[in-house]
C-alpha positions in Angstrom: -6.1 26.7 -59.6 -6.3 23.0 -58.4 -7.8 22.2 -55.1 -5.1 20.4 -53.0 -6.5 16.8 -51.1 -5.2 17.2 -47.5 -8.0 14.1 -46.6 -5.0 12.0 -45.2 -4.7 14.8 -42.4 -8.1 13.2 -41.0 -7.3 9.9 -41.2 -4.1 10.4 -39.2 -6.0 12.6 -36.5 -9.3 10.4 -36.3 -7.5 6.7 -36.8 -4.2 6.5 -36.2 -3.5 8.4 -33.1 -6.5 6.6 -31.3 -5.3 3.2 -32.6 -1.7 3.9 -31.1 -3.3 4.1 -27.7 -5.5 1.0 -28.0 -3.1 -1.6 -30.0 -0.7 -1.6 -27.0 -3.5 -2.3 -24.6 -4.9 -5.1 -26.4 -1.4 -6.3 -26.9 -0.9 -6.4 -23.1 -4.6 -7.4 -22.4 -4.0 -10.9 -24.4 -0.3 -11.5 -23.1 1.5 -10.5 -26.4 4.6 -8.3 -26.4 6.4 -6.7 -23.7 4.3 -6.6 -20.5 4.3 -3.2 -18.3 6.1 -3.7 -15.1 4.2 -3.0 -11.8 5.0 -0.2 -9.4 6.4 -2.9 -6.9 8.4 -4.3 -9.5 10.0 -0.8 -10.5 10.4 0.2 -6.9 13.0 -2.0 -6.0 15.1 -2.1 -9.5 18.1 -0.2 -9.6 19.5 1.7 -13.0 22.9 0.1 -12.9 24.5 -3.0 -12.7 26.1 -4.4 -9.2 29.4 -5.1 -11.0 29.6 -1.1 -11.2 29.4 -0.6 -7.6 32.7 1.0 -6.0 34.5 -1.8 -4.2 36.0 0.4 -1.2 34.6 -1.3 1.6 30.9 -0.7 0.3 28.4 -3.2 2.0 24.5 -3.5 1.6 22.7 -2.3 4.8 21.0 -4.6 6.7 17.3 -4.4 6.5 15.1 -5.5 9.3 11.9 -7.4 8.4 8.9 -4.6 8.6 6.8 -7.4 10.3 6.1 -6.4 14.2 7.7 -8.9 16.4 4.9 -9.3 18.9 1.1 -9.7 18.9 0.4 -6.1 20.6 2.8 -4.4 18.2 0.8 -6.0 15.3 -2.5 -4.6 16.8 -0.7 -1.3 17.6 0.3 -0.8 13.9 -3.2 -1.8 12.6 -4.6 1.1 15.0 -1.5 3.4 13.7 -2.7 2.4 10.0 -6.3 3.6 10.6 -8.3 0.7 11.5 -10.7 1.6 14.6 -13.2 -1.2 15.2 -12.3 -4.5 17.2 -13.9 -6.7 14.2 -11.6 -5.5 11.5 -8.5 -5.6 13.7 -9.2 -9.2 14.3 -9.9 -9.7 10.8 -6.6 -7.9 9.6 -4.5 -9.8 12.4 -5.9 -13.1 12.5 -5.7 -13.2 16.4 -8.6 -14.7 18.3 -11.2 -13.0 20.3 -10.0 -13.7 23.9 -6.5 -12.8 23.0 -7.0 -9.7 21.2 -9.3 -8.4 24.0 -6.5 -9.0 26.4 -3.9 -7.4 24.0 -6.3 -4.2 23.8 -6.8 -3.9 27.6 -3.0 -4.1 28.0 -2.5 -1.3 25.6 -5.3 0.7 27.2 -3.6 0.0 30.4 -0.3 1.3 29.0 -1.9 4.5 27.6 -1.0 3.6 23.8 -4.7 3.1 22.9 -7.9 5.2 24.0 -11.4 3.9 23.8 -14.0 6.2 22.2 -17.8 5.4 22.7 -19.9 6.8 19.6 -23.7 6.8 19.0 -24.1 5.1 15.8 -27.4 4.1 13.5 -27.8 0.9 15.6 -26.7 1.7 18.9 -23.4 2.5 20.5 -20.1 2.3 18.4 -16.7 1.5 20.3 -13.8 3.1 18.3 -9.9 2.5 19.6 -7.9 4.9 18.6 -3.9 5.0 19.3 -2.5 7.9 21.5 0.7 9.9 20.8 2.3 7.4 23.1 1.2 4.4 21.2 2.5 6.3 17.7 5.6 6.7 19.2 6.1 3.4 20.4 5.0 1.7 17.2 7.3 3.9 15.0 10.2 3.9 17.2 
């Protein structure tokens, strides 16, 4: 009886399948072909055309800007996002030393911020932590 030749199966398994994963990546890297959308681009695209919307009094909801209006709210937002140190808050917000210090003092006086001293490797570290009142004030 003749032995059938199934060597083409090895070619498919060990060559074609890996190439099907590698070729699109190489094409995308060189800018050839269709570029995949990023998550941010996909997030705001709808799956239907605007002309398909019902015309019975439908209006788009007005979105307010997500940027805080005052510098104290900007600092409070950084604190609520997990930034604990003065230098990082200053770097993220771009507020100068004296102004940031006065904002932090007023937030502490209003009870929206708690200052916590910690022993670090090179001495005392000052951590700035938002209170529940500060959390509620920022997200309201």
